[in-house]
Kinemage of the C-alpha trace (Angstrom):
@kinemage 1
@onewidth
@group {chain A} dominant
@subgroup {mainchain}
@vectorlist {calphas} color= white
{ca met a 1} P 94.057 71.297 112.518
{ca gln a 2} L 95.913 73.029 109.713
{ca thr a 3} L 99.713 73.177 109.445
{ca thr a 4} L 101.130 75.792 107.090
{ca leu a 5} L 104.739 76.412 106.070
{ca leu a 6} L 105.266 80.192 106.090
{ca asp a 7} L 107.399 80.732 102.996
{ca leu a 8} L 108.359 84.368 103.553
{ca glu a 9} L 109.256 83.892 107.217
{ca ser a 10} L 111.201 80.698 106.454
{ca lys a 11} L 113.311 82.427 103.807
{ca leu a 12} L 114.023 85.423 106.024
{ca tyr a 13} L 114.876 83.418 109.125
{ca gly a 14} L 116.822 80.726 107.296
{ca thr a 15} L 114.884 77.869 108.864
{ca his a 16} L 111.462 76.232 108.623
{ca val a 17} L 108.685 78.344 110.125
{ca phe a 18} L 105.302 76.648 110.557
{ca arg a 19} L 101.908 77.821 111.755
{ca met a 20} L 99.424 75.441 113.382
{ca ser a 21} L 95.854 76.727 113.482
{ca glu a 22} L 92.251 75.525 113.831
{ca ile a 23} L 93.431 73.368 116.738
{ca glu a 24} L 90.763 71.162 118.290
{ca asn a 25} L 92.795 69.290 120.917
{ca ala a 26} L 96.307 69.084 122.316
{ca gly a 27} L 96.888 65.560 121.003
{ca glu a 28} L 97.011 66.634 117.371
{ca val a 29} L 99.525 69.341 118.270
{ca val a 30} L 101.715 66.805 120.108
{ca arg a 31} L 101.723 64.446 117.122
{ca gln a 32} L 102.484 67.149 114.567
{ca his a 33} L 105.079 68.716 116.842
{ca gln a 34} L 106.867 65.354 117.078
{ca lys a 35} L 106.864 64.886 113.287
{ca leu a 36} L 108.244 68.351 112.589
{ca gly a 37} L 110.819 68.154 115.381
{ca asp a 38} L 112.110 64.815 114.112
{ca lys a 39} L 112.353 66.064 110.523
{ca tyr a 40} L 114.038 69.461 110.872
{ca asn a 41} L 117.224 70.437 112.704
{ca thr a 42} L 116.134 74.036 113.217
{ca leu a 43} L 112.515 74.894 113.553
{ca leu a 44} L 110.131 77.675 114.570
{ca ile a 45} L 106.492 76.735 115.214
{ca tyr a 46} L 103.551 78.991 116.006
{ca ser a 47} L 100.351 77.602 117.479
{ca ile a 48} L 97.306 79.845 117.228
{ca leu a 49} L 94.391 79.070 119.541
{ca asp a 50} L 91.155 80.697 120.606
{ca ala a 51} L 91.877 82.562 123.823
{ca asn a 52} L 89.156 80.656 125.681
{ca lys a 53} L 90.788 77.242 125.090
{ca thr a 54} L 92.702 77.457 128.350
{ca gly a 55} L 93.063 73.711 128.859
{ca ile a 56} L 94.611 73.116 125.433
{ca ile a 57} L 96.876 76.137 125.880
{ca gln a 58} L 98.209 74.768 129.151
{ca gln a 59} L 98.798 71.327 127.642
{ca ile a 60} L 100.711 72.811 124.708
{ca glu a 61} L 102.807 74.887 127.108
{ca lys a 62} L 104.072 71.609 128.582
{ca leu a 63} L 105.762 70.929 125.216
{ca gly a 64} L 107.854 74.060 125.707
{ca tyr a 65} L 105.646 76.529 123.870
{ca gly a 66} L 105.696 80.046 125.273
{ca phe a 67} L 103.282 82.951 124.946
{ca cys a 68} L 104.344 85.510 122.341
{ca glu a 69} L 101.211 87.416 121.327
{ca phe a 70} L 97.574 88.132 122.122
{ca arg a 71} L 95.512 89.056 119.054
{ca ile a 72} L 92.041 90.539 118.708
{ca his a 73} L 89.981 90.184 115.539
{ca ser a 74} L 87.532 92.978 114.811
{ca tyr a 75} L 85.342 93.884 111.857
{ca leu a 76} L 83.335 96.762 110.436
{ca glu a 77} L 80.101 96.215 108.523
{ca ile a 78} L 79.466 99.278 106.367
{ca ile a 79} L 75.680 99.669 106.200
{ca gln a 80} L 75.580 103.057 104.464
{ca lys a 81} L 77.949 105.538 102.857
{ca pro a 82} L 80.433 106.676 105.524
{ca ser a 83} L 80.357 110.224 106.808
{ca ile a 84} L 83.813 111.662 106.120
{ca pro a 85} L 85.169 114.737 107.957
{ca asp a 86} L 86.906 117.499 106.033
{ca cys a 87} L 90.452 116.263 105.373
{ca tyr a 88} L 91.755 119.093 103.178
{ca pro a 89} L 94.508 119.284 101.944
{ca phe a 90} L 94.931 115.506 102.253
{ca gln a 91} L 93.773 113.035 99.639
{ca leu a 92} L 93.839 109.234 99.465
{ca gln a 93} L 94.947 107.373 96.350
{ca leu a 94} L 96.615 104.158 95.299
{ca val a 95} L 100.389 104.150 95.624
{ca gly a 96} L 101.161 104.116 91.940
{ca asp a 97} L 104.901 103.808 91.286
{ca asp a 98} L 108.193 102.576 92.714
{ca lys a 99} L 109.169 106.049 93.932
{ca gln a 100} L 106.040 106.282 96.070
{ca leu a 101} L 106.617 102.718 97.292
{ca glu a 102} L 110.059 103.756 98.528
{ca glu a 103} L 108.446 106.600 100.466
{ca val a 104} L 106.099 104.085 102.095
{ca lys a 105} L 109.092 101.955 103.079
{ca lys a 106} L 110.803 104.985 104.630
{ca ile a 107} L 107.748 105.503 106.853
{ca leu a 108} L 107.839 101.827 107.848
{ca lys a 109} L 111.530 102.011 108.742
{ca lys a 110} L 110.960 105.021 111.008
{ca gly a 111} L 108.192 103.268 112.920
{ca gln a 112} L 108.370 100.278 115.232
{ca pro a 113} L 106.727 96.954 114.370
{ca asp a 114} L 104.151 95.846 116.931
{ca asp a 115} L 103.917 92.167 116.037
{ca arg a 116} L 105.165 88.987 117.739
{ca phe a 117} L 108.276 88.831 115.570
{ca phe a 118} L 109.554 92.190 116.806
{ca asn a 119} L 108.544 91.762 120.444
{ca asp a 120} L 109.870 88.215 120.808
{ca pro a 121} L 113.260 88.364 122.623
{ca leu a 122} L 114.356 85.100 120.947
{ca leu a 123} L 114.124 86.615 117.470
{ca asp a 124} L 116.277 89.168 115.690
{ca lys a 125} L 114.390 92.466 115.452
{ca glu a 126} L 115.806 93.039 111.965
{ca phe a 127} L 113.912 89.914 110.913
{ca ala a 128} L 110.627 91.623 111.828
{ca arg a 129} L 111.640 94.783 109.976
{ca gln a 130} L 112.530 92.949 106.765
{ca arg a 131} L 109.305 90.952 106.979
{ca glu a 132} L 107.278 94.187 107.046
{ca leu a 133} L 109.161 95.640 104.095
{ca leu a 134} L 108.651 92.514 101.996
{ca asn a 135} L 104.963 92.363 102.905
{ca ile a 136} L 104.385 95.995 101.921
{ca gly a 137} L 106.132 95.342 98.612
{ca lys a 138} L 103.912 92.308 98.092
{ca ser a 139} L 100.776 94.400 98.613
{ca phe a 140} L 102.027 96.982 96.107
{ca his a 141} L 102.801 94.403 93.439
{ca ser a 142} L 99.666 92.300 94.037
{ca trp a 143} L 97.035 94.859 92.996
{ca pro a 144} L 94.096 94.241 92.592
{ca lys a 145} L 94.253 91.201 94.910
{ca glu a 146} L 95.903 93.406 97.527
{ca phe a 147} L 96.095 97.189 97.805
{ca leu a 148} L 98.428 99.890 99.056
{ca leu a 149} L 96.758 103.244 99.653
{ca gly a 150} L 98.689 106.442 100.279
{ca leu a 151} L 97.564 109.620 102.020
{ca phe a 152} L 99.055 112.610 100.218
{ca asn a 153} L 99.248 116.301 101.048
{ca thr a 154} L 97.904 117.831 97.821
{ca gln a 155} L 99.704 121.118 98.465
{ca ser a 156} L 103.170 119.623 98.850
{ca gly a 157} L 102.620 116.350 97.008
{ca lys a 158} L 104.190 114.557 99.985
{ca leu a 159} L 103.132 111.113 101.159
{ca val a 160} L 102.209 111.372 104.850
{ca ala a 161} L 100.595 107.997 105.626
{ca phe a 162} L 99.665 104.658 104.077
{ca arg a 163} L 97.441 101.626 104.603
{ca ser a 164} L 97.748 98.192 102.989
{ca gly a 165} L 95.240 95.364 102.827
{ca gly a 166} L 93.889 92.477 100.820
{ca phe a 167} L 90.588 91.374 99.297
{ca lys a 168} L 88.911 88.256 100.713
{ca asn a 169} L 86.230 88.599 98.044
{ca glu a 170} L 84.464 91.431 96.194
{ca lys a 171} L 82.781 92.738 99.338
{ca glu a 172} L 85.276 91.895 102.100
{ca val a 173} L 88.812 93.092 102.769
{ca ser a 174} L 91.383 92.708 105.526
{ca phe a 175} L 93.506 95.578 106.811
{ca tyr a 176} L 97.254 94.833 107.000
{ca leu a 177} L 99.947 97.442 107.701
{ca tyr a 178} L 99.672 101.188 108.181
{ca gly a 179} L 102.007 104.035 109.063
{ca val a 180} L 102.257 107.801 109.535
{ca ile a 181} L 105.296 110.051 109.092
{ca pro a 182} L 106.918 110.931 112.455
{ca asn a 183} L 106.311 114.694 112.412
{ca met a 184} L 102.500 114.382 112.246
{ca asp a 185} L 100.055 113.726 115.075
{ca lys a 186} L 99.787 109.937 114.747
{ca asp a 187} L 96.423 109.565 116.482
{ca his a 188} L 94.699 112.297 114.463
{ca ser a 189} L 96.375 111.283 111.198
{ca ser a 190} L 95.533 107.598 111.717
{ca arg a 191} L 91.860 108.459 112.265
{ca met a 192} L 91.847 110.539 109.087
{ca leu a 193} L 93.589 107.748 107.182
{ca asp a 194} L 91.039 105.196 108.393
{ca his a 195} L 88.069 107.424 107.520
{ca leu a 196} L 89.346 107.920 103.976
{ca cys a 197} L 90.271 104.242 103.534
{ca ile a 198} L 86.804 103.112 104.648
{ca asp a 199} L 85.164 105.551 102.232
{ca tyr a 200} L 87.520 104.583 99.385
{ca leu a 201} L 86.807 100.870 99.860
{ca tyr a 202} L 83.064 101.491 100.190
{ca gln a 203} L 83.088 103.214 96.801
{ca met a 204} L 84.790 100.099 95.403
{ca gly a 205} L 81.893 97.957 96.637
{ca val a 206} L 83.425 96.736 99.899
{ca arg a 207} L 80.941 96.260 102.742
{ca ile a 208} L 82.956 94.415 105.421
{ca ile a 209} L 86.455 95.252 106.690
{ca his a 210} L 88.405 92.865 108.932
{ca ser a 211} L 91.298 93.850 111.162
{ca val a 212} L 93.652 91.951 113.471
{ca ser a 213} L 95.147 94.019 116.290
{ca thr a 214} L 97.951 92.730 118.466
{ca gly a 215} L 97.796 93.284 122.198
{ca phe a 216} L 101.010 95.283 121.760
{ca asn a 217} L 98.995 97.935 119.918
{ca thr a 218} L 95.904 98.742 121.965
{ca pro a 219} L 95.730 102.339 120.597
{ca glu a 220} L 94.895 100.895 117.162
{ca leu a 221} L 92.125 98.697 118.537
{ca asn a 222} L 90.666 101.564 120.583
{ca arg a 223} L 90.751 103.858 117.559
{ca leu a 224} L 88.981 101.381 115.275
{ca ile a 225} L 86.269 100.725 117.860
{ca leu a 226} L 85.696 104.214 119.261
{ca his a 227} L 86.018 106.282 116.076
{ca his a 228} L 85.010 103.932 113.270
{ca gly a 229} L 82.527 101.471 114.744
{ca phe a 230} L 84.549 98.246 114.515
{ca arg a 231} L 83.230 95.387 116.647
{ca ile a 232} L 85.177 92.653 118.441
{ca glu a 233} L 84.859 89.303 116.690
{ca ser a 234} L 87.262 86.969 118.514
{ca ala a 235} L 90.525 86.762 120.455
{ca glu a 236} L 93.506 84.456 119.988
{ca val a 237} L 96.625 83.441 121.835
{ca val a 238} L 99.794 82.778 119.830
{ca leu a 239} L 102.357 80.382 121.341
{ca arg a 240} L 105.875 79.920 119.970
{ca trp a 241} L 108.314 76.990 120.120
{ca lys a 242} L 111.856 77.374 118.821
{ca lys a 243} L 113.962 74.253 118.503
{ca asp a 244} L 117.440 75.771 118.524
{ca his a 245} L 116.689 77.756 121.710
{ca glu a 246} L 114.588 75.418 123.787
{ca lys a 247} L 114.882 71.772 124.789
{ca tyr a 248} L 112.760 69.442 122.715
{ca glu a 249} L 110.612 67.297 125.000
{ca ala a 250} L 107.565 66.264 123.000
């Protein structure tokens, strides 16, 4: 099992936020849970488990952990150069300056986060919003380890959509956040954005793209599978325990 302190989330929430993953049995969770609960006055812990580990999930629930998200991992293996539909007058390029970054943030603010932080009734929704904004800024400032791609209307020069991600190695990347301005058809624009991103990354030498879709956003998962050929890799359940809201009975 791995236990990771989430620095960004801890700073935003003003407490210690931990993630427990690669869990093999409930006993190791119980022991680590006890150590963390004894050490910190306020605490937020996420346990991430394969969805098929029902027995372990039920045992962890007895500690007071509650379901907060179902996640599906998918991937695309790019065998040959992608076939790209005509996207004129739209063009994809790296978001290159602070002014463009601010436009990306405006798109984020007008959308609604779909992750466990926003949908969890025990957490402040503004926390989820600030987390997204900081993560998109991190992607912008971390090039070439991470990337922030913008879809621009070449006639107006206006940014209409974006996609961020990070490199696992020279040939593999992970998709992170994406967004489309409100007055465009989101489904059509998202498909166009994905087509252009896949082609852009292919030309950079990328051959495998990973994506994690939350169960709160099934349209994204359907789009990636039906229109771009992504395949399901695995599914996870995320459980949350929050010390200052729930009784500690490890």
